[in-house]
C-alpha positions, 0 to 999 in steps of 0.5 A, a space after each residue: 727418364 731412365 737414368 742420369 748417369 753422371 753430373 760433371 760439375 767441372 765440365 758443366 755436363 750431365 748424361 741421360 738415358 730416356 725414352 721419348 715418344 711423338 704422337 700425331 693425328 695420322 688423318 691430318 698427317 699424310 704418309 711420307 711421299 717423294 716426288 722426282 724432280 727433272 734432275 732425278 733428285 728427290 723433291 718434296 718429302 713429308 717428314 714426321 716429328 720424330 725425324 726433325 727434333 734436336 736436343 739443344 746443347 747435346 753431344 754424343 747423341 744416340 737415337 734408337 727406334 723402339 717402336 713405330 705405329 701410325 700416329 706414334 713413335 717411341 725412341 730411346 735417347 742417350 746423350 751428353 748435355 751441356 748446361 751452365 750450372 750455378 755453383 755459388 753455393 757449392 757444396 749446398 748447390 741445387 740445380 734444374 737439369 734442362 733437356 730442351 727438345 726443339 723441332 728443326 723444321 720451320 713449318 708451323 704445322 709441327 708444334 711440340 706439346 709436352 705429355 705432362 701426364 705421361 712424363 715421369 722419372 724412372 723408378 731406378 733413376 738415381 745420381 750419386 750424392 744427389 736427390 731427384 725431384 719431380 720432372 717438369 715440362 714446359 712448352 715454348 717457342 724459340 725465335 732466331 733472328 737470322 736468315 741462316 745464310 739464305 740470301 733470298 730472305 731479309 737479314 732481319 728475318 725471324 724464324 720460330 721453332 717449337 721447343 719443349 723443355 723438361 726440367 729435372 730438379 736435383 739437390 744435395 743429399 745431406 751435408 756429408 759432402 760439406 764436411 768432406 770438402 772443408 775438413 782440411 780448411 777447418 783443421 788448418 784453422 783449428 791448428 792455427 788457434 791451438 798454437 796459442 797454447 804454445 808459450 810465446 817464449 817458444 816462438 819458432 814452433 808457434 810460428 811453424 804451426 801457423 805457417 803450416 796452417 796457412 799452406 794447408 788452407 791454400 792446398 784446400 782451396 786448390 783441391 776444391 778448385 780442381 773439381 769445379 770450373 773456372 768461374 768469376 763469381 764469388 762463391 761460398 767456397 771463396 768466402 769460407 777460405 777468405 775467412 780461413 785466411 783471415 783467421 790464420 793471418 790475424 793469429 800469425 800477426 798477433 804472435 809476431 806483434 807479441 814476440 816483438 813487444 816481448 823482445 823490446 821488454 826482456 826484463 818482464 817475467 810475466 806476459 801481460 798480453 797472454 789474455 789477448 790470445 785467449 780472447 782472439 781464440 774465443 772470438 774466432 771460435 764463436 765466429 766460425 761456429 756462427 758461420 757454419 750454422 748459417 751455411 748449413 
């Protein structure tokens, strides 16, 4: 694996550049032959493994022959692969990028076996913001329960294809992306709590800070969603923003209730509910501290 040039979370795609090689026993694999049919068309053709492989889920695939000798073919492959990525813990997500190679010939004599001893991640391979672990390789068979439109075969026909899957584990490098991603939300919550320092008598600026914090939290979630695909699963990002909305709305509701009580008792010089603000702010700070320690 030479390079993983791009991991696109929004489109669930990644780009690769790699060298692949196919080895076979020339003594048991006769040279390619062609036979002319009565209609002048090419008949039976002996094909080699490197001519019948397919990258599953690949697009913009470019294949370049790099070396060919009896029993060995080395090719250079560039491709964009599509894969469903689990983003429930973004930006602490980790993934195993899968490169599945399948033989598209039904012949049982073509069986793909991974070269686990020779398969490696290249020394210059890197992905910005990610750390790459050791490459893995697994052999399997894929069964397609279809006759592929061949009316001479039963509709219940099962066709088996040989497959090799290479896995490239990647994980986030540090927690810098977390702070860059959620700094807007954390600042919105902080401003909402700091607004308790404004006297309840100055109701308009106090409410203005809290409403502004709410809009900032909404903007934070919208910006994060722009960089991620539309998924229905509840994610860590959704949980943090829900907690942020709850903190801001509770502080806003507390201010409204206190202002209402004060308007009903204008003769009071002291503010009997001032300690409620302090308790709420301390409780919110402790809750957020615990949450941030858990997610990290």
